[in-house]
C-alpha positions in Angstrom: 118.2 72.4 31.8 114.5 72.4 32.4 111.6 70.0 31.7 109.1 71.3 29.2 106.2 73.3 30.6 106.7 72.7 34.3 109.8 74.9 34.9 111.4 72.0 36.7 115.1 72.3 37.1 117.3 69.2 37.0 120.4 70.9 38.6 121.1 73.7 40.9 118.5 75.5 43.1 116.1 78.3 43.2 115.3 81.2 45.5 113.3 80.2 48.6 110.5 82.7 48.0 110.2 81.5 44.4 110.0 77.9 45.4 107.4 78.5 48.2 105.3 80.4 45.7 105.7 78.0 42.8 104.5 75.0 44.8 101.5 77.0 46.0 102.4 77.2 49.7 101.9 81.0 49.4 99.4 82.8 47.3 101.8 85.4 45.9 105.5 85.7 45.5 105.5 88.9 47.6 103.6 87.0 50.4 106.3 84.3 50.2 109.1 86.9 50.4 107.4 88.6 53.3 107.1 85.2 55.1 110.8 84.7 54.6 111.7 88.1 55.9 109.4 87.6 59.0 111.3 84.3 59.9 108.3 82.1 59.0 110.3 80.1 56.5 113.1 77.7 57.6 115.3 75.6 55.3 117.0 72.7 57.1 116.3 74.4 60.5 117.8 77.8 59.6 115.8 81.0 59.1 116.3 82.1 55.5 116.0 85.3 53.5 114.0 85.3 50.3 117.2 84.9 48.1 118.4 81.7 49.9 118.9 78.8 47.5 116.6 75.8 47.9 117.8 72.5 46.5 116.2 69.0 46.1 116.3 67.1 49.4 116.0 70.3 51.6 113.5 70.4 54.4 111.3 73.5 54.2 109.2 74.6 57.2 106.6 77.3 56.7 104.5 78.8 59.5 101.0 79.6 58.3 98.9 81.1 61.1 98.7 78.5 63.9 99.9 75.7 61.6 103.4 74.6 60.5 103.9 73.0 57.1 106.9 70.7 56.9 107.8 69.7 53.4 110.8 68.0 51.8 111.8 69.3 48.3 111.6 66.6 45.6 111.9 68.8 42.6 113.0 72.4 42.2 110.5 74.5 40.3 111.2 77.9 38.8 107.7 78.8 37.6 104.3 78.5 39.3 102.5 75.3 38.2 99.1 73.8 38.7 98.1 72.2 42.0 98.4 68.5 40.8 102.0 69.2 39.5 102.9 71.3 42.6 102.0 68.5 45.0 104.4 66.2 43.2 107.3 68.6 43.8 107.5 68.0 47.5 106.8 65.4 50.2 104.4 66.7 52.9 105.5 65.7 56.4 103.2 68.2 58.2 101.3 67.0 61.2 97.5 66.9 60.6 95.8 70.2 61.2 94.2 70.4 64.7 90.4 69.8 64.7 88.3 72.8 64.6 86.7 73.3 67.9 83.0 74.0 68.0 83.0 77.7 68.4 79.8 79.5 69.1 79.1 82.0 66.4 79.3 85.7 67.3 75.9 87.1 68.4 73.9 88.3 65.5 71.8 91.4 66.0 69.0 92.7 63.8 70.1 95.5 61.6 69.3 98.9 63.0 68.8 97.8 66.6 72.0 99.6 67.7 74.3 98.9 70.5 73.2 96.5 73.2 72.1 98.1 76.5 73.9 97.4 79.7 71.2 95.0 80.7 71.4 93.2 77.3 75.1 92.9 77.6 74.9 91.4 81.1 72.3 88.9 79.8 74.6 87.9 77.0 77.6 87.5 79.3 75.5 85.4 81.7 74.5 83.1 78.8 78.2 82.7 77.8 79.1 81.9 81.4 81.4 84.9 81.7 79.5 87.0 84.3 78.5 86.1 87.8 74.9 85.4 88.7 72.9 88.5 89.7 72.2 89.0 93.4 68.8 87.6 94.4 
């Protein structure tokens, strides 16, 4: 039995990869399945395969790059839904993302100038603080 339009299931469960995809934690279903196979998806602390059944009340942990998303399943969804509906399908217990550190942008060179010379490279390393001071 499903609710109209949302693909929400009142009973039973749904595949882990389908649920992760349907609540928009992964861009594509194949990306969700790949994450499951790679061990980046855990349900109630256990690594799961894509076909593992997810039910309401389960805790799903998804590793995304250097961040871990921790969500508790409220509703089981079988179809992908819009973002406002997807957010209502789970409780997000994830820690806040770490603040982005001020990273110096990569050096920008004029087009056509070619590869930096040894002298240019040493000057850039000295500016970054990576190279020792030249002998005086």
